[in-house]
C-alpha positions in Angstrom: -10.0 -94.3 -22.8 -7.4 -91.5 -22.7 -7.1 -88.1 -24.3 -3.8 -88.0 -26.3 -3.8 -84.4 -27.5 -5.8 -81.3 -28.3 -6.6 -80.8 -31.9 -6.2 -77.1 -32.9 -5.8 -74.0 -30.8 -6.8 -73.9 -27.1 -9.8 -71.9 -26.0 -7.5 -69.2 -24.6 -5.6 -69.0 -28.0 -9.0 -68.6 -29.7 -9.8 -65.6 -27.4 -11.7 -67.1 -24.5 -11.2 -64.8 -21.6 -11.4 -67.6 -19.0 -9.8 -70.2 -21.3 -11.9 -72.8 -19.7 -15.4 -73.1 -21.2 -15.3 -73.2 -25.0 -15.6 -75.7 -27.8 -12.7 -78.1 -28.0 -11.5 -81.1 -30.0 -9.3 -83.9 -28.7 -7.7 -87.0 -30.2 -8.2 -90.2 -28.2 -5.7 -93.0 -27.8 -7.7 -95.2 -30.1 -7.6 -92.6 -32.9 -11.2 -91.4 -32.4 -12.0 -87.8 -31.6 -13.9 -86.3 -28.7 -15.7 -82.9 -29.1 -16.8 -80.4 -26.5 -19.6 -78.4 -28.0 -23.0 -77.0 -27.4 -25.8 -79.6 -27.3 -28.2 -78.7 -30.1 -29.9 -82.1 -30.4 -33.4 -80.9 -29.8 -33.1 -78.1 -32.4 -31.2 -80.0 -35.1 -32.6 -83.5 -34.8 -35.7 -82.7 -36.9 -33.4 -81.0 -39.5 -31.4 -84.2 -40.2 -31.5 -85.3 -43.8 -33.5 -88.5 -44.5 -30.4 -90.6 -44.8 -29.0 -89.5 -41.4 -30.0 -90.8 -38.0 -28.7 -90.8 -34.4 -29.0 -93.3 -31.6 -30.6 -92.4 -28.3 -27.2 -92.2 -26.7 -25.8 -89.8 -29.3 -26.0 -86.0 -29.3 -25.7 -83.4 -32.0 -23.1 -80.9 -30.8 -22.1 -77.6 -32.4 -18.6 -76.2 -32.4 -17.7 -72.8 -33.8 -16.4 -72.5 -37.3 -13.2 -71.0 -35.9 -12.6 -74.0 -33.6 -12.9 -76.5 -36.5 -10.9 -74.4 -39.0 -8.0 -73.9 -36.5 -8.1 -77.7 -35.8 -7.8 -78.6 -39.5 -4.0 -78.5 -39.6 -3.8 -81.0 -36.7 -6.2 -83.5 -38.1 -4.3 -86.4 -39.7 -5.0 -87.4 -43.3 -5.2 -91.0 -42.4 
């Protein structure tokens, strides 16, 4: 599994002083996406709607609104 490219602006472009530890989104060689975010599984798991579930190996991660909005232009339509 390889990262092909970053989706959206880098942490430094979004104002991170260190440019190293911020939410990030990457496209993988198989077309899937990888997300670096804050693990909020414990807080949000009980809040999931009745028709949503996650496996034991899955986590709920949160990325900032700015991260996702700035990535929008780079996300392919298909």
